[in-house]
KOLGU-4560 file (N, C-alpha, C; in nm, 3 decimals, padded with zeros to 5 digits):
<recs>
<n_xx: 03.608 n_yy: 00.038 n_zz: -01.462 ca_xx: 03.540 ca_yy: 00.055 ca_zz: -01.357 c_xx: 03.398 c_yy: 00.015 c_zz: -01.385 mol: A seq: 1 type: MET>
<n_xx: 03.341 n_yy: -00.074 n_zz: -01.291 ca_xx: 03.221 ca_yy: -00.143 ca_zz: -01.308 c_xx: 03.124 c_yy: -00.033 c_zz: -01.284 mol: A seq: 2 type: ALA>
<n_xx: 03.012 n_yy: -00.014 n_zz: -01.346 ca_xx: 02.891 ca_yy: 00.072 ca_zz: -01.288 c_xx: 02.786 c_yy: -00.012 c_zz: -01.210 mol: A seq: 3 type: THR>
<n_xx: 02.744 n_yy: 00.061 n_zz: -01.107 ca_xx: 02.633 ca_yy: -00.011 ca_zz: -01.044 c_xx: 02.517 c_yy: 00.081 c_zz: -01.037 mol: A seq: 4 type: THR>
<n_xx: 02.400 n_yy: 00.002 n_zz: -01.026 ca_xx: 02.280 ca_yy: 00.089 ca_zz: -01.023 c_xx: 02.263 c_yy: 00.099 c_zz: -00.872 mol: A seq: 5 type: THR>
<n_xx: 02.232 n_yy: 00.246 n_zz: -00.839 ca_xx: 02.185 ca_yy: 00.269 ca_zz: -00.729 c_xx: 02.044 c_yy: 00.253 c_zz: -00.683 mol: A seq: 6 type: LYS>
<n_xx: 02.021 n_yy: 00.172 n_zz: -00.583 ca_xx: 01.885 ca_yy: 00.161 ca_zz: -00.524 c_xx: 01.840 c_yy: 00.273 c_zz: -00.442 mol: A seq: 7 type: VAL>
<n_xx: 01.745 n_yy: 00.334 n_zz: -00.476 ca_xx: 01.688 ca_yy: 00.449 ca_zz: -00.386 c_xx: 01.637 c_yy: 00.401 c_zz: -00.260 mol: A seq: 8 type: SER>
<n_xx: 01.697 n_yy: 00.469 n_zz: -00.158 ca_xx: 01.649 ca_yy: 00.451 ca_zz: -00.005 c_xx: 01.534 c_yy: 00.530 c_zz: 00.029 mol: A seq: 9 type: LYS>
<n_xx: 01.473 n_yy: 00.587 n_zz: -00.047 ca_xx: 01.369 ca_yy: 00.656 ca_zz: -00.031 c_xx: 01.234 c_yy: 00.593 c_zz: -00.071 mol: A seq: 10 type: ASN>
<n_xx: 01.254 n_yy: 00.476 n_zz: -00.115 ca_xx: 01.131 ca_yy: 00.393 ca_zz: -00.139 c_xx: 01.056 c_yy: 00.361 c_zz: 00.002 mol: A seq: 11 type: ILE>
<n_xx: 00.916 n_yy: 00.373 n_zz: -00.005 ca_xx: 00.853 ca_yy: 00.354 ca_zz: 00.112 c_xx: 00.759 c_yy: 00.260 c_zz: 00.093 mol: A seq: 12 type: CYS>
<n_xx: 00.745 n_yy: 00.147 n_zz: 00.160 ca_xx: 00.650 ca_yy: 00.014 ca_zz: 00.167 c_xx: 00.569 c_yy: 00.020 c_zz: 00.279 mol: A seq: 13 type: LYS>
<n_xx: 00.448 n_yy: 00.005 n_zz: 00.259 ca_xx: 00.342 ca_yy: 00.018 ca_zz: 00.374 c_xx: 00.258 c_yy: -00.124 c_zz: 00.370 mol: A seq: 14 type: LEU>
<n_xx: 00.247 n_yy: -00.167 n_zz: 00.490 ca_xx: 00.152 ca_yy: -00.291 ca_zz: 00.525 c_xx: 00.031 c_yy: -00.235 c_zz: 00.547 mol: A seq: 15 type: PHE>
<n_xx: -00.105 n_yy: -00.274 n_zz: 00.462 ca_xx: -00.242 ca_yy: -00.228 ca_zz: 00.493 c_xx: -00.337 c_yy: -00.346 c_zz: 00.536 mol: A seq: 16 type: VAL>
<n_xx: -00.365 n_yy: -00.331 n_zz: 00.667 ca_xx: -00.457 ca_yy: -00.452 ca_zz: 00.708 c_xx: -00.611 c_yy: -00.396 c_zz: 00.717 mol: A seq: 17 type: GLY>
<n_xx: -00.669 n_yy: -00.497 n_zz: 00.752 ca_xx: -00.822 ca_yy: -00.489 ca_zz: 00.771 c_xx: -00.892 c_yy: -00.434 c_zz: 00.647 mol: A seq: 18 type: ASN>
<n_xx: -00.832 n_yy: -00.503 n_zz: 00.522 ca_xx: -00.900 ca_yy: -00.462 ca_zz: 00.391 c_xx: -01.031 c_yy: -00.544 c_zz: 00.388 mol: A seq: 19 type: LEU>
<n_xx: -01.129 n_yy: -00.478 n_zz: 00.326 ca_xx: -01.241 ca_yy: -00.547 ca_zz: 00.294 c_xx: -01.224 c_yy: -00.658 c_zz: 00.202 mol: A seq: 20 type: PRO>
<n_xx: -01.297 n_yy: -00.753 n_zz: 00.203 ca_xx: -01.284 ca_yy: -00.874 ca_zz: 00.102 c_xx: -01.312 c_yy: -00.842 c_zz: -00.038 mol: A seq: 21 type: TRP>
<n_xx: -01.383 n_yy: -00.731 n_zz: -00.050 ca_xx: -01.418 ca_yy: -00.681 ca_zz: -00.199 c_xx: -01.303 c_yy: -00.590 c_zz: -00.257 mol: A seq: 22 type: THR>
<n_xx: -01.208 n_yy: -00.560 n_zz: -00.178 ca_xx: -01.097 ca_yy: -00.474 ca_zz: -00.236 c_xx: -00.989 c_yy: -00.563 c_zz: -00.306 mol: A seq: 23 type: VAL>
<n_xx: -00.960 n_yy: -00.523 n_zz: -00.422 ca_xx: -00.846 ca_yy: -00.586 ca_zz: -00.508 c_xx: -00.744 c_yy: -00.486 c_zz: -00.518 mol: A seq: 24 type: GLY>
<n_xx: -00.647 n_yy: -00.509 n_zz: -00.613 ca_xx: -00.530 ca_yy: -00.431 ca_zz: -00.653 c_xx: -00.571 c_yy: -00.299 c_zz: -00.682 mol: A seq: 25 type: HIS>
<n_xx: -00.655 n_yy: -00.290 n_zz: -00.782 ca_xx: -00.691 ca_yy: -00.156 ca_zz: -00.839 c_xx: -00.765 c_yy: -00.066 c_zz: -00.707 mol: A seq: 26 type: GLN>
<n_xx: -00.836 n_yy: -00.116 n_zz: -00.645 ca_xx: -00.898 ca_yy: -00.046 ca_zz: -00.542 c_xx: -00.795 c_yy: 00.035 c_zz: -00.440 mol: A seq: 27 type: GLU>
<n_xx: -00.718 n_yy: -00.071 n_zz: -00.405 ca_xx: -00.627 ca_yy: -00.040 ca_zz: -00.321 c_xx: -00.523 c_yy: 00.085 c_zz: -00.370 mol: A seq: 28 type: LEU>
<n_xx: -00.470 n_yy: 00.058 n_zz: -00.495 ca_xx: -00.399 ca_yy: 00.170 ca_zz: -00.564 c_xx: -00.489 c_yy: 00.314 c_zz: -00.572 mol: A seq: 29 type: LYS>
<n_xx: -00.606 n_yy: 00.289 n_zz: -00.621 ca_xx: -00.685 ca_yy: 00.400 ca_zz: -00.607 c_xx: -00.692 c_yy: 00.487 c_zz: -00.501 mol: A seq: 30 type: SER>
<n_xx: -00.712 n_yy: 00.410 n_zz: -00.391 ca_xx: -00.716 ca_yy: 00.488 ca_zz: -00.251 c_xx: -00.600 c_yy: 00.542 c_zz: -00.235 mol: A seq: 31 type: TYR>
<n_xx: -00.491 n_yy: 00.505 n_zz: -00.248 ca_xx: -00.344 ca_yy: 00.548 ca_zz: -00.202 c_xx: -00.287 c_yy: 00.624 c_zz: -00.300 mol: A seq: 32 type: PHE>
<n_xx: -00.339 n_yy: 00.643 n_zz: -00.410 ca_xx: -00.275 ca_yy: 00.741 ca_zz: -00.521 c_xx: -00.313 c_yy: 00.881 c_zz: -00.490 mol: A seq: 33 type: LYS>
<n_xx: -00.407 n_yy: 00.901 n_zz: -00.411 ca_xx: -00.434 ca_yy: 01.047 ca_zz: -00.362 c_xx: -00.315 c_yy: 01.094 c_zz: -00.280 mol: A seq: 34 type: GLU>
<n_xx: -00.237 n_yy: 01.014 n_zz: -00.218 ca_xx: -00.147 ca_yy: 01.060 ca_zz: -00.136 c_xx: 00.018 c_yy: 01.079 c_zz: -00.212 mol: A seq: 35 type: PHE>
<n_xx: 00.015 n_yy: 01.016 n_zz: -00.331 ca_xx: 00.154 ca_yy: 01.022 ca_zz: -00.422 c_xx: 00.144 c_yy: 00.916 c_zz: -00.509 mol: A seq: 36 type: GLY>
<n_xx: 00.248 n_yy: 00.910 n_zz: -00.602 ca_xx: 00.275 ca_yy: 00.816 ca_zz: -00.692 c_xx: 00.291 c_yy: 00.676 c_zz: -00.632 mol: A seq: 37 type: ARG>
<n_xx: 00.197 n_yy: 00.580 n_zz: -00.661 ca_xx: 00.203 ca_yy: 00.447 ca_zz: -00.619 c_xx: 00.290 c_yy: 00.358 c_zz: -00.707 mol: A seq: 38 type: VAL>
<n_xx: 00.381 n_yy: 00.290 n_zz: -00.669 ca_xx: 00.461 ca_yy: 00.211 ca_zz: -00.770 c_xx: 00.388 c_yy: 00.075 c_zz: -00.765 mol: A seq: 39 type: ILE>
<n_xx: 00.357 n_yy: 00.008 n_zz: -00.652 ca_xx: 00.289 ca_yy: -00.119 ca_zz: -00.657 c_xx: 00.179 c_yy: -00.115 c_zz: -00.554 mol: A seq: 40 type: THR>
<n_xx: 00.064 n_yy: -00.195 n_zz: -00.560 ca_xx: -00.021 ca_yy: -00.200 ca_zz: -00.477 c_xx: -00.086 c_yy: -00.356 c_zz: -00.482 mol: A seq: 41 type: ALA>
<n_xx: -00.042 n_yy: -00.437 n_zz: -00.378 ca_xx: -00.092 ca_yy: -00.569 ca_zz: -00.397 c_xx: -00.175 c_yy: -00.609 c_zz: -00.280 mol: A seq: 42 type: ASN>
<n_xx: -00.294 n_yy: -00.678 n_zz: -00.306 ca_xx: -00.374 ca_yy: -00.742 ca_zz: -00.219 c_xx: -00.323 c_yy: -00.892 c_zz: -00.195 mol: A seq: 43 type: VAL>
<n_xx: -00.323 n_yy: -00.928 n_zz: -00.083 ca_xx: -00.283 ca_yy: -01.085 ca_zz: -00.067 c_xx: -00.413 c_yy: -01.172 c_zz: -00.074 mol: A seq: 44 type: ILE>
<n_xx: -00.400 n_yy: -01.264 n_zz: -00.158 ca_xx: -00.518 ca_yy: -01.338 ca_zz: -00.176 c_xx: -00.485 c_yy: -01.493 c_zz: -00.122 mol: A seq: 45 type: PHE>
<n_xx: -00.582 n_yy: -01.566 n_zz: -00.069 ca_xx: -00.575 ca_yy: -01.716 ca_zz: -00.047 c_xx: -00.569 c_yy: -01.804 c_zz: -00.171 mol: A seq: 46 type: ASN>
<n_xx: -00.471 n_yy: -01.878 n_zz: -00.202 ca_xx: -00.454 ca_yy: -01.947 ca_zz: -00.333 c_xx: -00.548 c_yy: -02.052 c_zz: -00.336 mol: A seq: 47 type: LYS>
<n_xx: -00.607 n_yy: -02.106 n_zz: -00.244 ca_xx: -00.706 ca_yy: -02.215 ca_zz: -00.242 c_xx: -00.850 c_yy: -02.136 c_zz: -00.279 mol: A seq: 48 type: LYS>
<n_xx: -00.873 n_yy: -02.052 n_zz: -00.208 ca_xx: -01.023 ca_yy: -02.023 ca_zz: -00.211 c_xx: -01.025 c_yy: -01.881 c_zz: -00.307 mol: A seq: 49 type: THR>
<n_xx: -00.945 n_yy: -01.818 n_zz: -00.331 ca_xx: -00.933 ca_yy: -01.695 ca_zz: -00.431 c_xx: -00.971 c_yy: -01.565 c_zz: -00.357 mol: A seq: 50 type: GLY>
<n_xx: -01.015 n_yy: -01.579 n_zz: -00.229 ca_xx: -01.069 ca_yy: -01.469 ca_zz: -00.143 c_xx: -00.945 c_yy: -01.395 c_zz: -00.089 mol: A seq: 51 type: PHE>
<n_xx: -00.959 n_yy: -01.267 n_zz: -00.050 ca_xx: -00.862 ca_yy: -01.168 ca_zz: -00.023 c_xx: -00.832 c_yy: -01.232 c_zz: 00.123 mol: A seq: 52 type: SER>
<n_xx: -00.715 n_yy: -01.198 n_zz: 00.184 ca_xx: -00.677 ca_yy: -01.260 ca_zz: 00.315 c_xx: -00.686 c_yy: -01.126 c_zz: 00.401 mol: A seq: 53 type: ARG>
<n_xx: -00.720 n_yy: -01.013 n_zz: 00.345 ca_xx: -00.776 ca_yy: -00.913 ca_zz: 00.432 c_xx: -00.637 c_yy: -00.809 c_zz: 00.458 mol: A seq: 54 type: GLY>
<n_xx: -00.551 n_yy: -00.842 n_zz: 00.370 ca_xx: -00.417 ca_yy: -00.730 ca_zz: 00.401 c_xx: -00.343 c_yy: -00.718 c_zz: 00.258 mol: A seq: 55 type: TYR>
<n_xx: -00.279 n_yy: -00.618 n_zz: 00.254 ca_xx: -00.186 ca_yy: -00.605 ca_zz: 00.132 c_xx: -00.057 c_yy: -00.500 c_zz: 00.160 mol: A seq: 56 type: GLY>
<n_xx: -00.011 n_yy: -00.475 n_zz: 00.032 ca_xx: 00.109 ca_yy: -00.384 ca_zz: 00.054 c_xx: 00.102 c_yy: -00.279 c_zz: -00.059 mol: A seq: 57 type: PHE>
<n_xx: 00.146 n_yy: -00.161 n_zz: -00.014 ca_xx: 00.162 ca_yy: -00.046 ca_zz: -00.107 c_xx: 00.301 c_yy: 00.010 c_zz: -00.102 mol: A seq: 58 type: VAL>
<n_xx: 00.353 n_yy: 00.039 n_zz: -00.213 ca_xx: 00.484 ca_yy: 00.099 ca_zz: -00.238 c_xx: 00.483 c_yy: 00.240 c_zz: -00.306 mol: A seq: 59 type: THR>
<n_xx: 00.553 n_yy: 00.329 n_zz: -00.247 ca_xx: 00.577 ca_yy: 00.472 ca_zz: -00.297 c_xx: 00.710 c_yy: 00.489 c_zz: -00.356 mol: A seq: 60 type: PHE>
<n_xx: 00.735 n_yy: 00.578 n_zz: -00.426 ca_xx: 00.871 ca_yy: 00.597 ca_zz: -00.481 c_xx: 00.949 c_yy: 00.699 c_zz: -00.401 mol: A seq: 61 type: ASN>
<n_xx: 00.878 n_yy: 00.745 n_zz: -00.301 ca_xx: 00.955 ca_yy: 00.853 ca_zz: -00.202 c_xx: 00.888 c_yy: 00.856 c_zz: -00.068 mol: A seq: 62 type: ASN>
<n_xx: 00.940 n_yy: 00.920 n_zz: 00.027 ca_xx: 00.887 ca_yy: 00.926 ca_zz: 00.151 c_xx: 00.761 c_yy: 01.031 c_zz: 00.171 mol: A seq: 63 type: LEU>
<n_xx: 00.758 n_yy: 01.114 n_zz: 00.083 ca_xx: 00.670 ca_yy: 01.219 ca_zz: 00.098 c_xx: 00.519 c_yy: 01.178 c_zz: 00.123 mol: A seq: 64 type: ALA>
<n_xx: 00.471 n_yy: 01.073 n_zz: 00.032 ca_xx: 00.336 ca_yy: 01.027 ca_zz: 00.074 c_xx: 00.303 c_yy: 00.977 c_zz: 00.223 mol: A seq: 65 type: PRO>
<n_xx: 00.426 n_yy: 00.932 n_zz: 00.284 ca_xx: 00.410 ca_yy: 00.866 ca_zz: 00.411 c_xx: 00.363 c_yy: 00.982 c_zz: 00.525 mol: A seq: 66 type: LEU>
<n_xx: 00.410 n_yy: 01.106 n_zz: 00.502 ca_xx: 00.386 ca_yy: 01.219 ca_zz: 00.584 c_xx: 00.250 c_yy: 01.244 c_zz: 00.581 mol: A seq: 67 type: GLU>
<n_xx: 00.178 n_yy: 01.237 n_zz: 00.440 ca_xx: 00.067 ca_yy: 01.274 ca_zz: 00.416 c_xx: -00.050 c_yy: 01.161 c_zz: 00.478 mol: A seq: 68 type: LYS>
<n_xx: 00.003 n_yy: 01.030 n_zz: 00.466 ca_xx: -00.084 ca_yy: 00.935 ca_zz: 00.530 c_xx: -00.085 c_yy: 00.944 c_zz: 00.673 mol: A seq: 69 type: ILE>
<n_xx: 00.031 n_yy: 00.968 n_zz: 00.743 ca_xx: 00.032 ca_yy: 00.980 ca_zz: 00.878 c_xx: -00.036 c_yy: 01.089 c_zz: 00.942 mol: A seq: 70 type: GLU>
<n_xx: -00.085 n_yy: 01.203 n_zz: 00.856 ca_xx: -00.150 ca_yy: 01.322 ca_zz: 00.891 c_xx: -00.290 c_yy: 01.286 c_zz: 00.891 mol: A seq: 71 type: ASN>
<n_xx: -00.322 n_yy: 01.202 n_zz: 00.837 ca_xx: -00.490 ca_yy: 01.156 ca_zz: 00.826 c_xx: -00.497 c_yy: 01.086 c_zz: 00.953 mol: A seq: 72 type: GLU>
<n_xx: -00.607 n_yy: 01.129 n_zz: 01.027 ca_xx: -00.638 ca_yy: 01.077 ca_zz: 01.149 c_xx: -00.697 c_yy: 00.914 c_zz: 01.124 mol: A seq: 73 type: PRO>
<n_xx: -00.750 n_yy: 00.876 n_zz: 01.025 ca_xx: -00.810 ca_yy: 00.738 ca_zz: 01.014 c_xx: -00.824 c_yy: 00.745 c_zz: 00.856 mol: A seq: 74 type: LYS>
<n_xx: -00.811 n_yy: 00.615 n_zz: 00.827 ca_xx: -00.827 ca_yy: 00.584 ca_zz: 00.680 c_xx: -00.916 c_yy: 00.474 c_zz: 00.674 mol: A seq: 75 type: HIS>
<n_xx: -01.043 n_yy: 00.491 n_zz: 00.607 ca_xx: -01.156 ca_yy: 00.417 ca_zz: 00.582 c_xx: -01.163 c_yy: 00.375 c_zz: 00.425 mol: A seq: 76 type: ILE>
<n_xx: -01.183 n_yy: 00.265 n_zz: 00.409 ca_xx: -01.200 ca_yy: 00.207 ca_zz: 00.237 c_xx: -01.315 c_yy: 00.099 c_zz: 00.247 mol: A seq: 77 type: LEU>
<n_xx: -01.404 n_yy: 00.125 n_zz: 00.184 ca_xx: -01.535 ca_yy: 00.054 ca_zz: 00.179 c_xx: -01.585 c_yy: 00.014 c_zz: 00.331 mol: A seq: 78 type: GLU>
<n_xx: -01.571 n_yy: 00.112 n_zz: 00.403 ca_xx: -01.648 ca_yy: 00.101 ca_zz: 00.541 c_xx: -01.540 c_yy: 00.029 c_zz: 00.641 mol: A seq: 79 type: GLY>
<n_xx: -01.421 n_yy: -00.002 n_zz: 00.608 ca_xx: -01.343 ca_yy: -00.067 ca_zz: 00.701 c_xx: -01.231 c_yy: 00.037 c_zz: 00.738 mol: A seq: 80 type: ASN>
<n_xx: -01.206 n_yy: 00.042 n_zz: 00.877 ca_xx: -01.090 ca_yy: 00.132 ca_zz: 00.908 c_xx: -00.972 c_yy: 00.049 c_zz: 00.884 mol: A seq: 81 type: TYR>
<n_xx: -00.865 n_yy: 00.109 n_zz: 00.819 ca_xx: -00.736 ca_yy: 00.038 ca_zz: 00.761 c_xx: -00.635 c_yy: 00.052 c_zz: 00.879 mol: A seq: 82 type: LEU>
<n_xx: -00.553 n_yy: -00.057 n_zz: 00.894 ca_xx: -00.453 ca_yy: -00.062 ca_zz: 00.971 c_xx: -00.316 c_yy: -00.054 c_zz: 00.889 mol: A seq: 83 type: ASN>
<n_xx: -00.252 n_yy: 00.065 n_zz: 00.893 ca_xx: -00.140 ca_yy: 00.090 ca_zz: 00.819 c_xx: -00.003 c_yy: 00.113 c_zz: 00.898 mol: A seq: 84 type: ILE>
<n_xx: 00.080 n_yy: 00.037 n_zz: 00.837 ca_xx: 00.215 ca_yy: 00.022 ca_zz: 00.916 c_xx: 00.346 c_yy: 00.030 c_zz: 00.830 mol: A seq: 85 type: GLN>
<n_xx: 00.419 n_yy: 00.113 n_zz: 00.845 ca_xx: 00.557 ca_yy: 00.124 ca_zz: 00.762 c_xx: 00.637 c_yy: -00.020 c_zz: 00.769 mol: A seq: 86 type: LYS>
<n_xx: 00.671 n_yy: -00.072 n_zz: 00.666 ca_xx: 00.747 ca_yy: -00.194 ca_zz: 00.680 c_xx: 00.901 c_yy: -00.175 c_zz: 00.668 mol: A seq: 87 type: THR>
</recs>
């Protein structure tokens, strides 16, 4: 009998928009780690210019952080109000 690896359906991925151009992967991760264990935090950069495209993605290993994030009325990072959506 073959063994299969079960992929957790509890992984939660968020789109984070309106990021300041000064925010990189580490700053994004640092902001969201207060809500739970961050698996990945990636800011999307323009390959030609090297500047941030103003959005990124954050992945958590369970759904608990999502509830904490939704309970916050607004999220501000380096002066910008973040646009957060579950993907």
